[in-house]
N, C-alpha and C positions, 0 to 999 in steps of 0.2 A: 818158591823165590821172587823177587823182584826185578822186572824186566829195568833196563837203563834208564828209558822213558820216565817210568813212572818214578823210580828212584832220582831222577832228577828234580821232578816237582817234590817229592817229599823234602828234598834237602832245600830246595828253595824256599819251601816254608818253612820248615824248621829253621831257618838262619834268621827267620826275624824274632826266635826267643833270643838267638845270637845278639842281635844288635840290640834290643831293647832290655836285656838284663844287664846290660851297662849299667842303664838308670837304676834299676831295681839294687845292683851293688851297692855303685858307688855314691848314689844321690839318696836313697830311701833306706838302705841298711848300714853302710860302714861309715861312708867319710862324711856326708854332709850333717847327719845326727851329732856328730862329737863338734863339727866347725858351729853348727848352732848353739852347741850349748857351752862351747870355750870361746868361740868368736863372737858371731852373730850377736848372741842373747850374755856375752860376758858382764852386761851391766845387773842381769838378773840374777835371783838365787837359782840355784842348782835343780831344787825342785819345782819354780816357777818354770825355767827352761824348759824341763821335761813335761810340765802339765800342758804350755803352750805348743810345744811338737806334739802331743796328740792331740790337741783341737785343730790344729792345724791340720792333720790327717783328718780329722771328722768335717772340717768343711769342704776338705778336696771330694771327698767320698759322697758327701751330701750330693755335691754337685751333679757328679759322675753319675749316679744312683738314679734319680728324678730325670735326666735326659735319656738312659741308655735302651729303653726298651724301644720309646717310641722312634729312635735313629733307628733301631735294629730294623722296625717295620718298615721303615721308609726304604733303607737300604734292600731290604728283600723286593720290595715290590719293583723298585726301579735297576735294580741290578747294578748297586753303587757300592758292594763291600768295599772292595779295594780302593774306590775314591775316599770313601769315610776312613779308610785306615789311615791313608796317605797325609788326609786333613789332620785328622788328629797326632799324627806322629809329627808332622810339622809345626803343631803347637807345641807339643812335651820337647822337640830337639830346640826350637828359639828357647823357650825358659830356661831349658839347662847352661846354656850359650850364655844366656844373660848372668847368669849366677858367678862369673867371674868379677861382677861389679859388688859382690857382698864383701863387705868389710866388717870392723869391728862395732858392734852396737845396732848392727842392722838388721835385728831378726824380723823388723816388720817387711822388710825388704824380703828378708829371706824368706818368710812362711809366704807371701804372695806369690812368688817365683814356682816356688813348690807344689803351692795348689793348681799354677798352671802347668806345672810340668806333670804333675799326678794325674790330672785329667788328662792332658795327651795320652800319657801313658794307657792307662786305664779304657781311652776311648778307644783308642788303636787296637787293644786286645780284644775288645767285644768284636770287632772285623778280622781280625786275625784270628780268633778261637772258631767264627761261625765259617772259617773256609774248609776245619778240620774236617767235618764229614764230607766236604767235598773233593778233597784230596786224595782221602785214606778210605781204601776199601773198607767193608764192614769187618773181615776178618783182621784186619791191621790196624784198627784203630786205635787200641791200648798200645801197641808197638810205636806208630807214628805220636801219638801223644807224647809219649815218655821222651822218644828222640828226639821233639822239639825241647823238654825242660834237660835233659844232658846236655844239646848245644848253649843254652842260655846257661846252665853250670860254668861251662868250658869259656864261653864268650866273656860272661860277666867276670870270670875268675881270673883270664888272662887280662882283661885290661884293669881291675882291682889291681894285680901285682904291680903292672905300669905306674898306676897312681899312687900308689904307696911307696914305688922308687921315687916318686915325684915328691912325695910330701917328706918322706925321710930318706934322702939320697945316700947318708951315712951308711945304708945298710949294705951299699955295695961299694962302701969305700970312698965316695964323694962327697966332700964338701954340701955343694951346690952345684945345679944347672947354671949354666953363663947366664948372667941376666934374671937368676929367681933367688933373691938375697934371703929368703925364710920359709919356714914351714910354711905359713898363711898364704903367699902366691904361690908355691907349689900346688896348694889345697884348690886356691880358687882355678889354676890351669887345668888340673884335672878334671874340674865340670865341664871345660872346654871339648878336653877329650873325649868326655860320654856324647856330647852333641855331634862329634864328628863321627864317631862310631857308629853310633844311632843311625844318621843319617845313609852313611856309605852302606851299611850290610841289610837296610831296610829295601835294597833298589831290587834285589832278585826277587823276592815274593811278589813286586807288582810286575814286574818284567814276565816272569816265567810261570805264575799260576794264574790259569785262565779264570776270570769272572764268572762266577755262577749266573745262567740266565737269569733275567727278571722274573718275578713271579706275576705281575701286574702287564697289562694289554698295552697300559699306556704310561710311558715312564717320565713324562713332562715333570719338571718340578714341582708345581703347584697340583700337579694330579698324584705324585707321590707321596706328596705332605699328606692330603687329603684321606689317600687310600691307606694311607701308614697310620694315622688315627683310628680308620674303621676296620685295619686289621687286629690292632691293638682291644677295641671296644668286641670285635668277635671274638678275641681269642680268652676274654676275661668273660665271656656268655659260654664260651665252650670250654671252659676250663675241666669240666668233670670228665673229659674225653682224654684228659691227660694226668690222670691221679696220680699214677706213679710218679710222672715229671714231678709233680707238685711235689709230693711226697720226699724225693729225693733234693729239691730244692731247700725243704725247711730242714733235711738234717745236713744238707750243706751250710745252709747260712750259719747253724748253731757250729759245728766241727770248724768251720772255716774262720769264725769268728776268734778261735783261740790261736789258729795258725797264721793267721792275719797280724795279729796283736805280738806275738812272738817274733816276727820277721821284722815288724815294725819299729818296737821295743827295746828289742834286745839290748842294742849297742847304749843307747842310751839309759838305759838302767844299769849296763855294766860300767858305764862313766861316773854315774851317779854313786855307786857302791864304792867306786876308788882303783878299778883296775884301768890301768895305763893304756893309751891310747896304741900302740903298738901292740897290746895283746891283745885289742879290740880287733883292729884291722886284721892283726895277722890270722885269729882264729877264724874270722869270717872267711878272709882267703883259702883257708885250709877245707871251709866246710863247701866253697866251691867244688872244689877238685874230687873230695869225699862224694858227694852229691851225684857225679857223672855216673860211676859204676852201678850205685843204688838206685838212680832214676831208670837207665836201662833194666836190672834186675827187678824192680817191679813191674815194668811193662811186661818181662817175658814170665813173671811169677802169677799175673793174671791168667796164663794161657793153663796154668796148672792149676791152680787154687779158685779163679775164679777172680772177677774184677772188684765185687761187692766184698768179699772177705780180704782181699789183699788192701782195699782202703781200712777195713777192720784192724788189720793187723799194723797199719802205720799210726793208727788213732791211739792204739793200744801202747803204742812205742811214746807217742806226744804224751799221754796221760802220763805215765812216768817219769818224763823231761817237765813237766809241770810239778809235780810235786817236789822233786829233786831241784828244781830251780827256786825253789824258795829258800834254800839254805844256804845258797851260793854265797861263798866269802874272798874267793881269791879269783886270780888270774888263771890259773890252774884249774879250777873248778869251772870257768867260763871257757877253756878250750876243751874239756870233755862235755860238755854238755852241746858247743856248737858242734862238734864231730856226731854227737847223738841225733842233733836236729837234721843233719845232711843227710843220714842214716833212710830218713824217712818224710821228709818234707816233698820232694819230687815227688816220689811214688804216691802219696797222697793225693797232690794236684794234678797229676798227669793222670792218673787213673778216673780222678773225678770229673774233668774235661771229657774225658775220652768218654766214661759212661752216659755221661748228661748228652754228649755228642750223639751216641747210639741212638737215643732214646729221642733225639728230636725229629721230626719232619723235615727234610732237605729245602723244601720251599720256604720254611720257617726258621731258618739257622740264623740269621741275623736278630731277629725278632725273638727267639729263645733265649740266645746268648746273652741280647739285652736282659733278660730276666736273670739269664746265670749270674751277669754281672752286677745287677743291682742286689741279688742274694749275698754275692762277694762283699761288695762295697757296705753294704747295710754290718756286715761283720766288720769291717774296716771301720767303719762310725762308732759301733757301740764299746769296741775293745779298746780302741785307744782312748775312746771320752771316759771309760771305767779307770783305764787306769792312768789318766789325767787328775779325776776326781779323787780317787783313791789316795793319790801321791799329794793332793791339795789337801785333805782333810786330816789324813794322818801323819804326814810327812816323811811318809816311806813308801815305795812300789811293791815290796814284799807280797802283799797280803793279793794285791794284783795279780802276781804270778800264778800264786796258788787257787785263786779262784779259776784258773783257765779250764783248771779238770772237769770242771761241772760242764764245758760246751762239749769236750772231748767225748765224756761218759754219755751224756743225751745224746749226742748228734750219731752214737754208734747204735743205742736202744731204737733209734727212728730208724735208721738205716737198715737193721735189723727187719724192720717190716715192710720196705723196699720190695717188691716183684718184678725187678730187672727186664725178664722174658716178657712180662706182658706190656711194659713201657715200649720197648724193643717191637713189639707186636703191632702196636698202635700205630707207632712212628713209620713203619713200613708198609702197613695199609693205607695211610695216608698219603705216601709217595706213589704207591702203585694206583691210586686214585688221582692224582695231580697228572702222571704219565698218560692214563686214557684219558682225561679230558684235553689235553695236548693235542691229543692224534686228531 
């Protein structure tokens, strides 16, 4: 059982998933891709709009990928994980609020603001995720990570429901809100609600979760930057000590490539094949709420089946989805696939985060989750870039959907070679050494 104080800290940490999932649902997945295709890039051919959206994601992820490890190392040394979290979240919140100014033909402005927002979102997640091994007890880490994803599904889903009403008020019998003459303005104002939601619900993690102690003796800025680079150099030199962690990163990089591409490109692909806007957003809204019980269920399943095997199960589901997705033709197909994705997405991502956290030494969580984020962001680079390139060369994105099965199958094969118990043993041994040295 969790005592009251422990539960409050866990809930405050998980609420940041609730906060930033508004960006993931409305901006990344459901509303902005459609708005980008139909309004911001209205003067471009449909396939080119899809390709430009893929390239936009690629640029954003490249920038984050190269910054992440060194920022994590600096935050570990200076004890500033929460400060970096707040800083990156502020960048994302501001960029999202400014999306209200995107109008017809403003695809370049839309791409620029999305890149800034995605950097803020991804950068803040590095430091949010790095707090997980510090707030959760080792035996609870799978359940706590899953609770965060469940909170994200609920928070993102609730705001997406509100945004859907703003965009299509006729769904509840209204013609429009006062002062909102059309769907375009409803969409633009929905971007502002995401910024406000993200800002308000970021407060608990910053106020209630304790900042882990700095691992460096001197935490001034210049020393922290210098020490951050030194830590990174030392980690690369000693990487053989973390062989299991490295194996997991390679496997995660592969299978998360498929997951990330499904999340980023599903809606714009649906728009390309003629699925209506109401079906696209409605099915993703449904997926948010379906994902809540399944994310929690995977957290509990890990206790019975094991974390690694539970991830295998989720990836098997994704492989089937990739095959079926190639044949998608109608809005009903899109609804069915959205439901199927919801059953496995939260589990795969929550348990990947907790397994990595369990194999990370606590003194290096910022640095190591920086590498984790690099791994996931390089996945976010290759998948959308391949999606965009295939669309440009063939005039259709179906082959990109089918190709995702390769990432899931190879990821599972590599994950089977992982000895997670050895990885956890190495991390706990380093924790013990750090505690002894600190005495």
